[in-house]
C-alpha positions as CSV (number, residue, x, y, z in Angstrom):
1,M,4.6,-32.2,-4.4
2,K,5.7,-35.8,-3.9
3,I,9.3,-36.5,-2.9
4,I,11.5,-39.6,-3.4
5,A,15.2,-40.2,-2.9
6,D,17.9,-42.8,-3.6
7,T,16.2,-45.2,-6.0
8,H,19.7,-46.6,-6.8
9,F,18.6,-48.6,-9.9
10,G,21.4,-51.0,-11.0
11,H,23.2,-50.9,-7.6
12,S,23.3,-54.6,-6.5
13,N,25.3,-53.9,-3.4
14,I,22.6,-51.7,-2.0
15,L,20.6,-54.8,-1.3
16,L,23.4,-55.9,1.0
17,Y,23.6,-52.5,2.8
18,E,19.9,-52.1,3.0
19,P,18.3,-55.6,3.3
20,L,14.9,-54.1,3.9
21,R,14.7,-53.5,0.1
22,I,14.6,-57.2,-0.9
23,Q,12.6,-58.1,2.2
24,K,9.8,-55.6,1.3
25,A,9.8,-56.7,-2.3
26,R,9.4,-60.4,-1.3
27,M,6.6,-59.5,1.1
28,E,4.8,-57.9,-1.9
29,G,5.4,-61.0,-4.0
30,Y,8.4,-59.8,-6.0
31,E,11.8,-61.5,-6.4
32,D,13.2,-58.5,-8.4
33,F,13.5,-55.4,-6.2
34,E,13.7,-53.0,-9.1
35,R,10.5,-54.3,-10.7
36,F,8.9,-53.9,-7.3
37,L,10.2,-50.4,-6.9
38,I,9.0,-49.2,-10.3
39,D,5.5,-50.6,-9.7
40,R,5.4,-49.3,-6.1
41,L,6.3,-45.8,-7.0
42,N,4.0,-45.7,-10.1
43,E,1.1,-46.9,-7.9
44,Y,1.4,-43.7,-5.8
45,I,2.6,-41.3,-8.5
46,S,0.6,-40.4,-11.6
47,K,2.0,-39.1,-14.9
48,E,0.8,-35.6,-13.9
49,D,2.2,-35.4,-10.4
50,E,5.0,-33.0,-9.6
51,V,7.8,-35.1,-8.1
52,L,11.1,-34.0,-6.5
53,H,13.8,-36.7,-6.6
54,L,16.6,-36.0,-4.1
55,G,19.4,-37.7,-5.9
56,D,21.1,-41.0,-6.7
57,V,18.8,-42.3,-9.3
58,A,20.9,-45.1,-10.9
59,F,24.2,-46.7,-11.3
60,K,26.2,-47.7,-14.5
61,D,23.9,-48.4,-17.4
62,A,20.7,-48.7,-15.4
63,Y,20.0,-44.9,-15.7
64,K,17.6,-45.5,-18.5
65,T,15.3,-47.2,-16.0
66,A,14.3,-43.6,-15.1
67,S,12.1,-43.5,-18.2
68,K,9.8,-46.0,-16.5
69,L,8.9,-43.7,-13.7
70,N,5.7,-41.7,-13.6
71,G,5.6,-38.0,-12.8
72,K,6.9,-34.6,-13.9
73,I,10.3,-35.1,-12.2
74,T,12.8,-32.5,-10.9
75,L,16.0,-34.1,-9.8
76,I,18.5,-32.6,-7.3
77,K,21.8,-34.1,-8.2
78,G,23.2,-36.7,-5.8
79,N,26.8,-38.0,-5.4
80,H,26.1,-41.0,-7.7
81,D,24.4,-39.0,-10.5
82,K,27.0,-38.9,-13.3
83,Q,26.9,-36.2,-16.0
84,K,26.0,-38.7,-18.7
85,H,23.0,-39.8,-16.7
86,L,22.0,-36.2,-16.0
87,E,22.0,-35.5,-19.8
88,Y,19.7,-38.5,-20.3
89,Y,17.3,-37.4,-17.6
90,K,17.0,-34.0,-19.3
91,S,16.4,-35.7,-22.6
92,I,13.3,-37.5,-21.2
93,G,11.9,-34.2,-19.8
94,W,13.2,-34.1,-16.3
95,R,14.4,-30.8,-14.8
96,V,17.8,-31.2,-13.2
97,I,19.2,-29.0,-10.4
98,E,23.0,-29.1,-10.4
99,D,23.8,-26.2,-8.1
100,I,22.3,-24.0,-5.4
101,E,18.8,-22.8,-6.4
102,I,17.0,-20.3,-4.2
103,Q,13.3,-19.7,-5.0
104,T,12.7,-17.3,-2.1
105,D,13.3,-13.6,-1.6
106,F,17.0,-13.4,-0.5
107,D,20.0,-11.1,-0.6
108,K,21.7,-11.7,-3.9
109,E,25.0,-11.3,-2.2
110,I,24.5,-14.6,-0.5
111,L,25.6,-16.5,-3.6
112,N,28.5,-14.2,-4.2
113,Y,29.7,-14.8,-0.6
114,L,29.4,-18.6,-0.9
115,Q,31.3,-18.5,-4.2
116,Y,34.1,-16.5,-2.5
117,K,34.3,-18.7,0.6
118,Y,34.0,-22.2,-0.9
119,D,36.0,-23.9,-3.6
120,K,34.4,-24.8,-7.0
121,K,34.5,-28.5,-6.4
122,T,32.5,-28.2,-3.1
123,L,30.0,-25.8,-4.7
124,S,29.5,-28.1,-7.7
125,R,28.7,-31.1,-5.4
126,T,26.2,-29.1,-3.2
127,A,23.1,-29.0,-5.3
128,C,20.0,-27.9,-3.4
129,L,16.7,-26.1,-3.6
130,I,15.4,-23.6,-1.2
131,K,11.7,-23.1,-1.5
132,K,8.9,-21.6,0.6
133,I,6.0,-23.9,1.3
134,D,3.1,-22.4,3.3
135,S,4.8,-20.5,6.1
136,E,8.0,-22.5,6.2
137,T,11.3,-22.2,4.2
138,I,12.6,-25.6,3.3
139,L,16.0,-26.7,2.0
140,F,15.7,-29.7,-0.2
141,S,19.0,-31.5,-0.8
142,H,20.6,-34.9,-1.4
143,Y,22.8,-34.7,1.7
144,P,21.4,-33.9,5.1
145,V,22.3,-30.5,6.4
146,F,23.1,-31.6,9.9
147,N,24.8,-34.9,9.1
148,D,26.0,-36.7,12.2
149,N,26.8,-40.0,10.4
150,P,30.5,-40.9,11.2
151,Y,30.7,-42.7,7.9
152,D,30.1,-39.5,6.0
153,E,33.2,-37.7,7.2
154,K,34.3,-37.3,3.6
155,Y,31.3,-35.1,2.9
156,K,32.0,-32.8,5.8
157,N,32.7,-29.8,3.6
158,I,29.4,-30.2,1.8
159,S,27.5,-30.5,5.1
160,K,29.2,-27.3,6.3
161,L,28.2,-25.5,3.2
162,L,24.6,-26.7,3.4
163,E,24.4,-25.7,7.0
164,E,25.6,-22.2,6.1
165,I,23.0,-22.0,3.3
166,F,20.3,-23.2,5.8
167,Y,21.0,-20.3,8.2
168,L,21.7,-17.6,5.6
169,C,18.4,-18.3,3.9
170,G,16.4,-18.6,7.2
171,C,15.4,-22.2,6.6
172,D,13.1,-24.0,9.0
173,L,13.5,-27.6,7.7
174,N,15.8,-29.8,5.6
175,V,14.2,-32.6,3.5
176,H,17.1,-34.9,2.4
177,G,18.1,-38.2,0.9
178,H,21.5,-40.0,1.0
179,T,21.3,-41.6,4.5
180,H,18.9,-44.5,3.5
181,S,17.7,-46.1,6.8
182,Y,20.0,-43.9,8.9
183,M,18.1,-41.2,10.7
184,V,20.0,-37.9,11.4
185,N,19.6,-36.9,15.0
186,D,18.2,-33.4,14.4
187,K,14.5,-32.7,14.3
188,R,14.9,-30.1,11.5
189,C,16.1,-32.9,9.2
190,I,13.4,-35.0,7.5
191,N,14.6,-38.2,5.8
192,A,12.8,-38.8,2.4
193,C,14.7,-42.0,1.6
194,L,12.6,-44.9,0.4
195,E,13.7,-47.2,3.2
196,V,12.0,-45.1,5.9
197,N,8.9,-44.3,3.9
198,D,7.7,-47.8,3.1
199,F,9.0,-47.3,-0.4
200,K,6.4,-44.7,-1.2
201,P,6.8,-41.1,-2.1
202,F,7.2,-38.8,0.9
203,I,4.7,-35.9,1.4
204,L,5.2,-33.2,4.0
205,K,2.5,-33.3,6.6
206,E,0.7,-30.2,7.9
207,K,2.5,-30.5,11.3
208,E,5.8,-30.4,9.5
209,V,5.0,-27.3,7.4
């Protein structure tokens, strides 16, 4: 499985927040970052590859850019993925995860407990996938589980819920997006954002799983 996060098509301000994007594009001979990103990802992802996208695909009307990406894509909804966009991604064959999906053996009461403890709004914003790979149980999410970024205070309830899911499901690692070039200070969190992976899909290494 190949993993990408935070493509942010159509988001011009991201080039100000993350200047490495345009720097890398120009190093590769592109003036248009989005053209660079599509070519870059498709160079490393074939049409038959299984791809997990950890959220924030596109902004405004740029969501149709998604059709240009190779791969059999599963998307975990991020904070900028609007419902209209999600419906389009489904229409082009993507699978979209919009809630808590657990693909391991677990106590069914876990979900009942979480639904009782947390409000519907927080639950609906906390899409994630728990999956066993080799001997490790991994929580894939848009937001990091152990988010220590002071600018993300408004997502504190989501981080708290993700942390509870992490422990209840016996997870070993969290592979996340959202933080771009910011690295969470917890070794259990692996940043799959484009900025820290040379704008290539991220693949878990043997030492990490």
